[in-house]
C-alpha positions as CSV (number, residue, x, y, z in Angstrom):
1,M,-23.2,61.5,26.3
2,E,-26.5,60.2,27.3
3,T,-26.1,57.6,30.1
4,S,-29.0,56.1,32.1
5,S,-29.3,54.8,35.5
6,G,-31.7,52.1,36.7
7,A,-34.6,54.6,36.7
8,G,-34.0,55.4,33.0
9,Q,-32.6,58.9,33.8
10,P,-29.1,60.2,33.0
11,V,-26.7,59.3,35.8
12,W,-25.5,63.0,36.2
13,T,-29.0,64.3,36.8
14,R,-28.5,63.5,40.5
15,T,-26.1,66.5,40.5
16,L,-28.2,68.9,38.4
17,V,-29.5,70.9,41.3
18,G,-26.0,72.0,42.0
19,W,-25.4,73.0,38.4
20,H,-28.7,74.9,38.4
21,I,-27.7,76.9,41.4
22,V,-24.2,77.6,40.1
23,F,-25.6,78.9,36.8
24,W,-28.2,81.3,38.3
25,V,-25.7,82.6,40.9
26,L,-23.1,83.3,38.3
27,L,-25.6,84.9,36.0
28,A,-27.0,87.1,38.7
29,M,-23.4,88.0,39.8
30,T,-22.5,89.0,36.2
31,L,-25.6,91.2,36.0
32,V,-25.0,93.0,39.3
33,L,-21.2,93.6,38.6
34,S,-22.1,95.0,35.2
35,F,-24.0,97.8,37.0
36,F,-20.8,98.8,38.8
37,G,-18.7,98.8,35.5
38,D,-18.2,101.7,33.1
39,L,-20.9,100.6,30.7
40,D,-23.0,103.4,29.2
41,R,-26.7,103.2,29.3
42,T,-27.1,101.7,25.9
43,R,-24.6,99.0,26.6
44,Q,-26.0,98.3,30.0
45,V,-29.4,97.7,28.5
46,A,-28.0,95.5,25.8
47,F,-26.0,93.5,28.3
48,A,-29.1,93.1,30.7
49,G,-31.1,92.0,27.6
50,A,-28.5,89.3,26.8
51,V,-28.6,88.1,30.4
52,V,-32.4,88.0,30.2
53,V,-32.3,86.1,26.9
54,L,-29.8,83.6,28.3
55,G,-31.8,83.1,31.5
56,A,-35.0,82.6,29.6
57,A,-33.4,80.2,27.0
58,Y,-32.0,78.2,29.9
59,Q,-35.3,78.0,31.7
60,F,-37.5,77.2,28.7
61,I,-35.1,75.4,26.3
62,G,-32.1,74.2,28.3
63,L,-33.9,72.6,31.2
64,P,-36.5,70.8,29.0
65,A,-33.5,69.6,26.8
66,I,-31.6,68.3,29.9
67,A,-34.8,66.4,31.0
68,S,-35.9,65.0,27.6
69,R,-32.5,64.5,26.0
70,R,-33.9,65.8,22.7
71,A,-31.2,66.7,20.2
72,L,-32.9,69.8,18.6
73,P,-33.7,71.8,21.8
74,A,-30.2,71.0,23.0
75,Y,-28.5,72.4,19.8
76,V,-30.8,75.5,20.0
77,Y,-29.9,76.1,23.5
78,R,-26.2,75.8,23.1
79,L,-26.2,78.1,20.1
80,V,-28.2,80.7,22.1
81,L,-25.7,80.2,25.0
82,I,-22.7,80.9,22.8
83,A,-24.3,83.9,21.1
84,C,-25.4,85.5,24.4
85,L,-22.0,84.9,25.9
86,M,-20.4,86.5,22.9
87,V,-22.6,89.6,23.4
88,M,-22.1,89.7,27.1
89,V,-18.3,89.4,26.8
90,G,-18.1,91.9,23.9
91,L,-20.0,94.4,26.0
92,Y,-18.5,93.6,29.4
93,P,-15.3,91.5,29.1
94,Q,-15.3,90.6,32.8
95,A,-18.2,88.3,32.1
96,V,-15.8,85.8,30.6
97,F,-15.8,83.8,33.7
98,L,-19.3,82.6,32.6
99,M,-17.3,80.2,30.2
100,F,-16.9,77.9,33.2
101,I,-20.6,77.1,33.4
102,A,-21.0,77.3,29.6
103,S,-18.3,74.7,29.0
104,A,-19.9,72.3,31.4
105,Q,-23.4,72.7,29.9
106,I,-22.1,72.1,26.4
107,W,-20.5,68.8,27.5
108,L,-23.4,67.8,29.5
109,L,-25.8,68.2,26.6
110,C,-23.7,66.6,24.0
111,E,-24.1,63.1,22.6
112,S,-20.5,62.4,21.7
113,V,-17.0,63.5,22.4
114,R,-16.6,64.9,18.8
115,E,-19.8,67.0,19.1
116,S,-18.6,68.3,22.4
117,A,-15.2,69.2,21.0
118,W,-16.3,71.2,18.0
119,L,-18.9,73.1,20.1
120,S,-16.2,73.8,22.7
121,L,-14.0,75.2,19.9
122,L,-16.9,77.3,18.6
123,L,-17.4,78.7,22.2
124,V,-13.8,79.6,22.6
125,I,-13.5,81.2,19.1
126,G,-16.8,83.2,19.6
127,V,-15.8,84.5,23.0
128,G,-12.4,85.2,21.9
129,S,-13.7,87.1,18.9
130,A,-16.0,89.1,21.2
131,Q,-13.0,90.0,23.4
132,L,-11.0,91.1,20.3
133,W,-14.0,93.3,19.2
134,S,-14.1,94.8,22.6
135,A,-10.3,95.5,22.5
136,G,-10.5,97.1,19.0
137,W,-9.4,94.2,16.7
138,G,-5.7,95.0,17.0
139,W,-2.8,92.6,16.6
140,D,-1.6,93.4,20.0
141,A,-5.0,92.4,21.4
142,L,-4.9,89.2,19.3
143,W,-1.5,88.1,20.7
144,E,-2.7,89.0,24.1
145,I,-6.0,87.0,23.9
146,L,-4.7,84.1,21.7
147,P,-2.8,82.3,24.6
148,W,-5.9,82.7,26.8
149,M,-8.1,81.2,24.0
150,L,-5.8,78.3,23.6
151,V,-5.6,77.6,27.4
152,S,-9.4,78.0,27.6
153,L,-9.8,75.5,24.8
154,V,-7.5,72.9,26.4
155,V,-9.0,73.4,29.8
156,S,-12.5,72.9,28.3
157,L,-11.6,69.8,26.5
158,L,-9.9,68.3,29.6
159,F,-12.7,69.3,31.8
160,G,-15.3,67.9,29.3
161,I,-13.3,64.6,28.8
162,W,-13.2,64.2,32.6
163,I,-16.9,64.7,32.8
164,E,-17.4,62.2,30.0
165,K,-15.3,59.7,31.9
166,V,-17.1,60.2,35.2
167,I,-20.4,59.8,33.5
168,T,-19.3,56.7,31.7
169,Q,-18.0,55.2,34.9
170,S,-21.2,56.1,36.7
171,Q,-23.2,54.4,33.9
172,Q,-21.1,51.3,34.2
173,R,-21.5,51.2,37.9
174,A,-25.3,51.7,37.5
175,V,-25.5,48.8,35.0
176,L,-23.4,46.6,37.2
177,I,-25.6,47.4,40.2
178,E,-28.6,46.6,38.2
179,Q,-27.1,43.3,37.1
180,L,-26.1,42.4,40.6
181,E,-29.6,43.2,42.0
182,S,-31.1,41.2,39.1
183,A,-28.7,38.3,39.9
184,R,-29.5,38.6,43.5
185,D,-33.2,38.4,42.9
186,E,-32.8,35.5,40.6
187,L,-30.6,33.7,43.1
188,A,-33.1,34.4,45.9
189,E,-35.9,33.0,43.7
190,A,-33.8,30.0,42.8
191,H,-33.0,29.4,46.5
192,H,-36.7,29.8,47.2
193,S,-37.6,27.4,44.5
194,A,-35.0,24.9,45.7
195,G,-36.2,25.2,49.3
196,V,-39.8,24.6,48.1
197,M,-38.8,21.5,46.1
198,A,-36.7,20.2,49.0
199,E,-39.6,20.6,51.3
200,R,-42.0,18.9,48.9
201,E,-39.5,16.0,48.6
202,R,-39.1,15.8,52.4
203,M,-42.9,15.8,52.8
204,A,-43.2,13.1,50.0
205,R,-40.7,11.0,51.9
206,E,-42.5,11.5,55.2
207,I,-45.8,10.6,53.8
208,H,-44.4,7.6,51.9
209,D,-42.6,6.3,55.0
210,T,-45.6,6.8,57.4
211,L,-49.0,7.4,56.1
212,A,-48.6,5.4,52.8
213,Q,-47.1,2.4,54.5
214,G,-49.8,2.5,57.3
215,M,-52.5,2.5,54.7
216,T,-50.9,-0.4,53.0
217,S,-51.0,-2.2,56.3
218,I,-54.6,-1.3,56.7
219,V,-55.5,-2.6,53.2
220,M,-53.7,-5.9,53.8
221,L,-55.2,-6.3,57.3
222,A,-58.7,-5.5,55.8
223,Q,-58.3,-8.1,53.1
224,A,-57.1,-10.7,55.7
225,A,-60.0,-9.9,57.8
226,A,-62.4,-10.4,54.9
227,V,-61.0,-13.7,54.2
228,E,-61.2,-14.7,57.9
229,L,-64.9,-13.7,57.9
230,Q,-65.6,-15.7,54.8
231,R,-64.1,-18.8,56.5
232,G,-66.2,-18.0,59.6
233,G,-63.2,-17.3,61.8
234,T,-64.6,-14.4,63.9
235,D,-61.7,-14.5,66.4
236,G,-59.1,-14.0,63.6
237,A,-61.2,-11.3,62.0
238,S,-61.6,-9.5,65.4
239,A,-57.8,-9.6,65.8
240,R,-57.4,-8.2,62.3
241,L,-59.9,-5.4,63.0
242,A,-58.0,-4.5,66.2
243,A,-54.8,-4.4,64.3
244,I,-56.5,-2.0,61.7
245,E,-57.7,0.2,64.5
246,D,-54.3,0.3,66.0
247,T,-52.6,1.1,62.7
248,A,-55.2,3.8,61.8
249,R,-54.6,5.4,65.2
250,E,-50.8,5.4,64.6
251,N,-51.4,6.9,61.2
252,L,-53.5,9.6,62.6
253,A,-50.9,10.4,65.2
254,E,-48.2,10.5,62.5
255,A,-50.3,12.8,60.3
256,R,-50.7,15.2,63.3
257,A,-47.0,15.0,63.8
258,L,-46.3,15.8,60.2
259,V,-48.5,19.0,60.6
260,A,-46.7,20.0,63.9
261,A,-43.2,18.8,63.1
262,F,-41.2,16.0,61.6
263,T,-40.4,13.9,64.7
264,P,-42.2,10.6,64.5
265,V,-44.7,10.1,67.4
266,A,-43.2,6.7,68.1
267,L,-39.8,8.3,68.9
268,S,-41.3,10.9,71.0
269,E,-42.9,8.3,73.3
270,A,-40.1,5.5,73.3
271,T,-36.6,4.8,72.5
272,L,-35.3,3.8,69.0
273,T,-34.7,0.2,70.1
274,E,-38.2,-0.1,71.6
275,V,-39.8,1.3,68.4
276,L,-37.7,-1.1,66.2
277,R,-38.9,-4.1,68.3
278,R,-42.5,-2.9,67.9
279,Q,-42.1,-2.5,64.2
280,G,-40.7,-6.0,64.0
281,E,-43.5,-7.5,66.1
282,R,-46.2,-5.7,64.2
283,F,-44.6,-6.7,60.8
284,A,-44.5,-10.3,61.8
285,A,-48.1,-10.3,63.0
286,E,-49.4,-8.7,59.8
287,T,-47.4,-10.7,57.4
288,G,-46.6,-14.0,59.2
289,I,-42.9,-13.5,58.4
290,N,-40.4,-14.4,61.0
291,V,-38.7,-11.2,62.1
292,Q,-35.6,-11.0,64.4
293,V,-34.4,-7.9,65.8
294,S,-30.7,-7.6,66.9
295,L,-29.8,-4.4,68.8
296,D,-26.1,-4.4,69.5
297,L,-26.2,-0.9,70.9
298,P,-26.9,-0.3,74.6
299,D,-30.0,1.8,75.3
300,E,-28.0,4.6,76.6
301,E,-25.9,5.0,73.5
302,V,-29.1,4.8,71.4
303,A,-30.7,7.5,73.4
304,A,-27.6,9.7,73.0
305,L,-28.1,9.7,69.3
306,P,-29.3,13.0,67.8
307,Q,-33.0,12.9,67.2
308,A,-32.4,13.5,63.3
309,Q,-30.2,10.4,63.2
310,Q,-32.8,8.3,65.0
311,V,-35.4,9.4,62.5
312,V,-33.2,8.5,59.5
313,L,-32.6,5.1,61.0
314,L,-36.2,4.4,61.7
315,R,-37.5,5.6,58.4
316,S,-34.9,3.4,56.6
317,A,-36.1,0.4,58.5
318,Q,-39.8,1.2,57.8
319,E,-38.9,1.5,54.0
320,A,-37.1,-1.6,53.9
321,L,-39.8,-3.5,55.7
322,A,-42.4,-2.0,53.2
323,N,-40.3,-3.3,50.4
324,V,-40.2,-6.8,51.9
325,R,-43.9,-6.7,52.3
326,K,-44.6,-5.7,48.7
327,H,-41.9,-7.5,46.7
328,A,-39.7,-10.0,48.6
329,R,-42.0,-12.9,49.3
330,A,-39.5,-13.6,52.2
331,T,-39.9,-16.0,55.1
332,Q,-37.3,-14.4,57.4
333,V,-36.2,-10.8,58.1
334,R,-33.4,-9.8,60.4
335,I,-33.0,-6.1,61.6
336,T,-29.6,-5.3,63.2
337,L,-28.6,-2.0,64.8
338,G,-24.9,-1.5,65.6
339,L,-22.1,1.0,66.1
340,S,-18.8,1.1,63.9
341,D,-16.0,3.5,63.5
342,G,-17.9,5.2,60.7
343,G,-21.0,5.8,62.7
344,V,-24.3,4.1,63.5
345,W,-25.7,1.5,61.1
346,I,-28.8,-0.4,60.7
347,E,-29.2,-3.5,58.5
348,I,-32.3,-5.1,57.1
349,R,-31.7,-8.5,55.6
350,D,-34.3,-10.9,54.1
351,D,-34.3,-14.2,52.4
352,G,-36.8,-13.3,49.7
353,S,-36.8,-13.3,46.0
354,G,-34.2,-10.6,45.6
355,F,-33.8,-8.3,42.7
356,T,-31.3,-6.5,40.5
357,P,-30.6,-3.1,42.2
358,A,-29.7,-1.4,38.9
359,A,-33.1,-2.4,37.4
360,V,-35.1,-0.7,40.1
361,S,-32.9,2.4,40.6
362,S,-35.8,4.7,39.8
363,G,-38.0,3.3,42.5
364,F,-39.4,6.1,44.8
365,G,-38.9,4.1,48.0
366,L,-35.2,3.4,47.7
367,N,-34.5,6.9,46.2
368,A,-36.3,8.5,49.0
369,M,-34.3,6.5,51.6
370,R,-31.0,7.2,49.8
371,G,-31.9,10.9,49.7
372,R,-32.9,11.0,53.4
373,V,-29.7,9.3,54.4
374,E,-27.4,11.4,52.3
375,E,-28.9,14.6,53.6
376,S,-27.7,13.5,57.0
377,G,-24.2,12.8,55.7
378,G,-24.7,9.0,55.6
379,S,-24.7,6.3,53.0
380,V,-26.9,3.4,51.8
381,Q,-25.6,0.0,50.5
382,V,-28.0,-2.3,48.6
383,E,-26.9,-5.9,48.0
384,S,-29.3,-8.2,46.2
385,S,-29.6,-10.6,43.3
386,P,-32.6,-12.6,42.0
387,G,-33.3,-15.6,44.2
388,H,-30.8,-14.7,46.9
389,G,-32.6,-12.2,49.2
390,T,-31.6,-8.6,49.9
391,R,-29.4,-6.8,52.3
392,I,-29.8,-3.0,52.9
393,Q,-27.4,-1.3,55.2
394,V,-27.7,2.4,56.2
395,L,-24.8,4.1,57.9
396,V,-25.1,7.6,59.5
397,P,-22.3,9.5,61.2
398,A,-22.4,9.1,65.0
399,G,-23.0,12.2,67.1
400,E,-20.2,13.6,69.2
401,D,-22.0,12.2,72.3
402,V,-22.0,8.6,71.1
């Protein structure tokens, strides 16, 4: 009945200290009581010798067998246990109460129920035979001892089966606990990995929506400045360089904001409507595209929006304008901010070349926008077709204050 816990030791070893104490106490009591019995000197010496042999066998064979679970020492100890108990009961029948601890040890050291059953039977027959020898081998003694032997065998089997069930249940609980702990560790690791990936994706979106777009503006402004210088237009080049400086400063501020938190610097210094107007003006100045900004929400309602929703709306507008700059070849862009029953929405519409939405579903910009909006509980609608411009509408749930 070898069952292991998480530490690789038998489950019942946690209670072995109690078994050790009971064994030594019962053995000592038996030895002491024998001195007050009617044993002659020879039998007293023989009885004490059997006690010493049993104690030594338990200390040097039984305990190592319990610890190592090796079959041969376990068999040797149990045979010595039965033999010593037979001698002790034959010399001093009152020592029969030691069968209690002997039956327990037999079951604890066995590997199977069958093995435990036949060793228990051997114990009962051996001790019963010792009692018959002590009583003189008479039929009257046999009929007197036989019921006791049968009861002892039944009790030993029931006790042993109960021990086996307890150990089996303990093993199952130990295995279940190990599995639960392992599952908990795996789940914690999965949550950690998912958190890391989500944080990476969020950082990627923030960098894409701020620093990358700012760098794109700087590159385009630098190219335009170079063209102005080649044409000899120093005033135009100066304006471009001033715009480059402003964009670089904003990028630097955004980078610092990314390190400190994820609230855009622009929103910490102005309202969403003001920031959207600035975005439109700067975009028009950089690209020459006519940008119209229509803000149907009063400033107080915009200010009442949760900061996270304002960030989603602003980043969506920035991403849409970045796509217009890169791909649309548009002449007009209209940014509209409004309120509906479903929440707050922002729409960016252009008259550019358009595209087939399904063909660019793997683009990082639109995917990042969609991911950011869906995290806030909102939705993104993209309507476009080649040659007919593009309309992107982002809807986020309105806060309770709005």
